[in-house]
C-alpha positions as CSV (number, residue, x, y, z in Angstrom):
1,M,11.0,-12.8,170.7
2,T,11.5,-15.2,167.9
3,L,14.3,-15.1,165.4
4,N,11.7,-14.4,162.6
5,Q,10.4,-11.3,164.6
6,L,13.9,-10.0,165.2
7,S,14.7,-10.4,161.5
8,T,11.5,-8.4,160.6
9,I,12.3,-5.6,163.1
10,S,16.0,-5.4,162.0
11,G,14.8,-5.2,158.3
12,F,12.3,-2.5,159.2
13,L,15.0,-0.5,161.1
14,A,17.4,-0.9,158.1
15,D,14.7,0.5,155.8
16,I,14.2,3.5,158.1
17,A,17.9,4.1,158.2
18,T,18.1,3.9,154.5
19,I,15.3,6.4,154.1
20,I,16.9,8.8,156.6
21,A,20.3,8.5,154.7
22,L,18.6,9.2,151.4
23,L,16.8,12.2,152.8
24,G,20.2,13.4,154.1
25,I,21.8,13.0,150.7
26,V,18.9,14.9,149.0
27,Y,19.1,17.7,151.6
28,A,22.9,17.9,151.2
29,Y,22.5,18.1,147.4
30,F,20.0,20.9,147.4
31,F,22.0,22.8,150.1
32,S,25.2,22.5,148.1
33,R,23.4,23.6,144.9
34,K,22.2,26.7,146.7
35,Q,25.7,27.4,148.0
36,I,27.1,27.0,144.4
37,H,24.4,29.4,143.2
38,F,25.1,31.9,145.9
39,S,28.9,31.8,145.5
40,T,28.7,32.1,141.8
41,I,26.3,35.1,142.0
42,E,28.4,36.8,144.7
43,K,31.6,36.4,142.7
44,C,30.2,37.7,139.5
45,I,28.5,40.7,141.1
46,N,31.7,41.6,142.9
47,D,33.7,41.2,139.7
48,Y,31.2,43.5,137.8
49,R,31.2,46.1,140.5
50,Q,35.0,46.3,140.6
51,L,35.2,46.4,136.9
52,Y,32.5,49.0,136.5
53,H,34.2,51.5,138.9
54,K,37.7,50.8,137.5
55,Y,37.6,53.1,134.5
56,E,36.2,56.6,134.1
57,D,36.0,56.3,130.3
58,K,34.6,52.8,130.3
59,Y,32.6,52.9,127.1
60,D,35.5,54.2,125.1
61,N,38.2,52.2,126.8
62,P,39.3,49.0,125.0
63,K,40.7,47.6,128.3
64,F,37.3,47.9,130.0
65,L,35.6,46.2,126.9
66,G,38.1,43.3,127.0
67,Q,37.6,42.8,130.7
68,Y,33.8,43.1,130.3
69,L,33.8,40.5,127.6
70,D,35.8,38.2,129.8
71,L,33.2,38.6,132.5
72,V,30.3,38.1,130.1
73,N,32.0,34.9,128.8
74,E,32.3,33.6,132.3
75,E,28.7,34.5,133.2
76,L,27.5,32.8,130.0
77,F,29.4,29.7,131.0
78,Y,27.7,29.7,134.4
79,I,24.3,30.1,132.8
80,E,25.1,27.4,130.3
81,K,26.1,24.9,133.0
82,G,23.1,25.7,135.2
83,Y,25.2,27.3,138.0
84,L,22.6,30.1,138.3
85,P,18.9,30.1,139.1
86,K,16.7,30.8,136.1
87,E,15.6,34.3,137.4
88,V,19.2,35.4,137.9
89,S,20.2,34.1,134.5
90,E,17.4,36.0,132.7
91,E,18.1,39.2,134.7
92,W,21.8,39.1,133.7
93,I,21.0,38.4,130.1
94,D,18.6,41.3,130.1
95,G,21.5,43.5,131.3
96,M,23.8,42.2,128.6
97,I,21.4,43.2,125.9
98,D,22.3,46.9,126.3
99,Y,26.0,46.2,126.1
100,L,26.5,43.6,123.4
101,P,26.0,43.9,119.7
102,F,23.8,41.4,117.9
103,F,23.8,39.6,114.6
104,N,20.2,39.5,113.6
105,K,20.0,37.4,110.5
106,S,22.4,39.3,108.2
107,E,22.3,42.6,110.0
108,L,24.5,43.9,112.8
109,V,22.6,45.6,115.6
110,L,25.1,47.9,117.3
111,S,25.9,48.0,121.0
112,R,24.1,50.8,122.9
113,K,27.1,51.3,125.2
114,F,30.4,50.4,123.6
115,N,31.6,52.8,121.0
116,E,34.1,50.3,119.7
117,F,31.2,48.1,118.7
118,H,29.8,50.7,116.3
119,I,32.0,49.4,113.5
120,S,31.3,45.9,112.2
121,E,35.0,45.0,111.7
122,N,35.6,45.8,115.4
123,V,32.8,43.5,116.4
124,K,34.1,40.5,114.5
125,S,37.7,41.0,115.4
126,R,37.0,41.6,119.1
127,L,34.6,38.7,119.5
128,Y,36.5,36.2,117.4
129,S,38.3,34.9,120.5
130,Y,34.9,34.5,122.3
131,P,33.0,31.8,120.4
132,R,30.5,31.4,123.3
133,I,29.6,35.1,123.0
134,L,29.5,35.0,119.2
135,K,27.1,32.1,119.3
136,F,25.1,33.8,122.0
137,I,24.6,37.1,120.1
138,T,23.7,35.4,116.8
139,V,19.9,35.7,116.5
140,K,18.4,33.8,113.7
141,E,14.7,34.5,114.4
142,E,12.9,37.8,113.9
143,I,13.4,40.2,116.7
144,D,12.3,43.9,116.6
145,F,15.4,45.6,118.1
146,E,13.6,48.9,117.8
147,K,11.2,47.7,120.5
148,I,14.1,46.1,122.5
149,F,15.7,49.5,122.9
150,L,12.7,51.7,123.4
151,P,13.2,54.3,126.1
152,L,11.7,53.7,129.5
153,S,9.2,56.5,129.2
154,D,5.7,55.3,130.1
155,E,3.8,52.1,131.0
156,D,2.7,51.1,127.5
157,V,6.3,51.5,126.1
158,I,7.7,49.6,129.0
159,E,5.3,46.7,128.4
160,I,6.2,46.6,124.7
161,R,9.9,46.8,125.4
162,S,9.7,44.1,128.1
163,S,7.7,41.7,126.0
164,E,10.2,41.9,123.1
165,R,13.1,41.5,125.5
166,K,11.6,38.4,127.1
167,K,11.3,36.9,123.6
168,L,15.0,37.8,122.9
169,I,16.1,36.4,126.3
170,K,14.4,33.1,125.5
171,L,16.3,32.9,122.1
172,L,19.6,33.9,123.7
173,K,19.2,31.2,126.4
174,R,18.5,28.7,123.7
175,N,21.7,29.8,121.9
176,L,23.7,28.6,125.0
177,K,22.5,25.0,124.6
């Protein structure tokens, strides 16, 4: 075998080794990303379950509200930074819609869960220390909140409600950018 042939073969083997190494790096990246997604989801679900069962009077209890807002702020951070898959992000935002109040243009849309958020002064004072949440709940485009909160009674109503919620979720996700 000539020196030229050995050089060609070693160059070819080096190329194959490089390709294998790159494939390994790509695999490791996607595997670690899935692990980050899974760990983040697991942590937030466990935190929510512990919090949800901690208080009997949760919707009237300021401690529950404070801890819930801390959790929402953390979840919004994870959504903002891309630590969650798109489907999980949208499902969690859909769940937040029933708990959080919203500023829709100049109107306050009250929370459907927390009694403390039924007074506009409480909304502003409670959320002042959560700029991410304030930005998230400020909706500048037209949303029909009557449709957002329609009761789940029949298929037609569910479709109308779901359609408007998808529109709101898209706007809320944009608020995180």
